[in-house]
C-alpha positions as CSV (number, residue, x, y, z in Angstrom):
1,M,74.2,80.5,84.3
2,R,72.3,81.5,87.5
3,T,73.9,79.3,90.2
4,E,77.4,80.2,88.4
5,A,76.4,84.1,89.0
6,F,75.6,83.2,92.7
7,Q,78.8,81.0,92.9
8,T,80.8,83.9,91.6
9,A,79.1,86.1,93.9
10,T,79.9,84.3,97.0
11,I,83.4,83.3,96.1
12,Y,83.7,87.4,95.3
13,R,82.4,88.1,99.2
14,H,84.7,85.4,100.7
15,L,87.6,86.5,99.1
16,L,87.1,90.1,99.7
17,K,86.6,89.3,103.5
18,A,89.5,87.2,103.8
19,V,91.7,90.3,102.3
20,K,90.2,92.9,104.7
21,K,90.7,90.7,107.7
22,H,94.1,89.0,106.9
23,I,95.9,91.8,104.6
24,G,94.1,95.0,105.9
25,K,91.9,97.6,105.1
26,E,94.7,100.3,105.6
27,E,95.7,102.9,102.9
28,N,99.0,101.5,102.1
29,K,97.2,98.1,101.4
30,R,94.7,99.2,99.6
31,H,96.0,98.2,96.4
32,F,95.3,94.3,97.2
33,L,91.5,95.1,97.5
34,E,91.5,97.2,93.9
35,Y,93.3,94.4,92.5
36,V,90.7,91.5,93.7
37,T,87.8,93.9,92.4
38,S,89.3,95.1,89.1
39,E,90.0,91.2,88.6
40,F,86.3,90.6,89.1
41,H,85.2,93.5,87.2
42,K,87.1,92.7,84.2
43,N,86.0,89.3,84.0
44,R,82.4,89.8,84.4
45,N,81.5,89.7,81.0
46,L,83.4,86.1,80.5
47,S,81.3,83.8,78.7
48,D,83.7,80.7,78.2
49,G,82.5,78.5,80.9
50,V,85.9,76.7,81.2
51,A,87.5,80.0,81.7
52,V,84.7,81.2,84.5
53,Q,85.3,77.9,86.3
54,H,89.4,78.7,86.0
55,K,89.0,81.9,87.5
56,I,86.4,80.8,90.4
57,K,88.6,78.2,91.1
58,L,91.8,80.8,91.4
59,A,89.7,82.9,93.5
60,R,88.7,79.9,95.9
61,D,92.4,78.8,96.1
62,Y,93.3,82.3,97.0
63,T,90.8,82.6,99.4
64,Y,91.8,79.3,101.0
65,L,95.1,80.4,101.2
66,L,94.8,83.6,103.0
67,N,92.7,82.0,105.6
68,N,95.2,79.2,106.2
69,V,98.1,80.8,106.3
70,H,96.5,83.0,109.0
71,Y,95.6,80.1,111.1
72,H,99.0,78.5,110.6
73,K,100.5,81.6,111.9
74,E,98.0,81.7,115.1
75,L,98.6,78.2,115.8
76,L,102.7,78.9,115.8
77,F,101.7,81.7,118.2
78,S,99.7,79.7,120.5
79,Y,102.6,77.1,120.6
80,N,105.1,79.8,121.5
81,I,107.3,78.5,118.2
82,A,109.9,81.2,117.2
83,V,108.5,83.4,115.0
84,D,108.4,87.5,114.9
85,R,106.5,87.8,118.2
86,S,106.2,91.8,117.8
87,D,102.7,91.1,116.3
88,E,101.8,89.0,119.2
89,V,102.9,91.3,121.7
90,K,101.0,94.3,120.1
91,R,97.7,92.3,120.0
92,T,98.2,91.1,123.8
93,L,99.3,94.7,124.8
94,G,96.1,96.0,122.9
95,K,93.8,93.2,124.3
96,S,94.9,94.1,128.0
97,A,94.8,97.7,127.1
98,A,91.2,97.5,125.6
99,S,89.9,95.3,128.8
100,V,90.3,98.3,130.8
101,G,89.1,101.1,128.5
102,L,92.9,102.2,127.6
103,Q,95.2,102.6,124.1
104,L,98.1,101.1,123.4
105,P,101.2,103.2,124.5
106,E,102.9,105.1,121.3
107,V,105.8,102.9,121.1
108,Y,103.1,100.0,119.8
109,R,101.2,102.1,117.6
110,S,101.5,101.6,113.7
């Protein structure tokens, strides 16, 4: 039981970290974090071992998916494959501006 609780807490932390990193923490995206939190809290008293393992596997798979979709997108950007380039342009401009202590122009701010 103790290792199952530790495993659940670890998966929960990893999933929240992936959601915050890849989806975002902005107010208009807050519902993703709230959904993950509510699902874990709703199922915290689940006593069926098979159901618990299924939920843990689902959370682990979703974390894996989020991380790897982001990684795949980064690979596409690095190889200059035709994808939506606006995010890459924003990121490049942001890094350039930050390196000299400036902010992005108003046009590129969200």
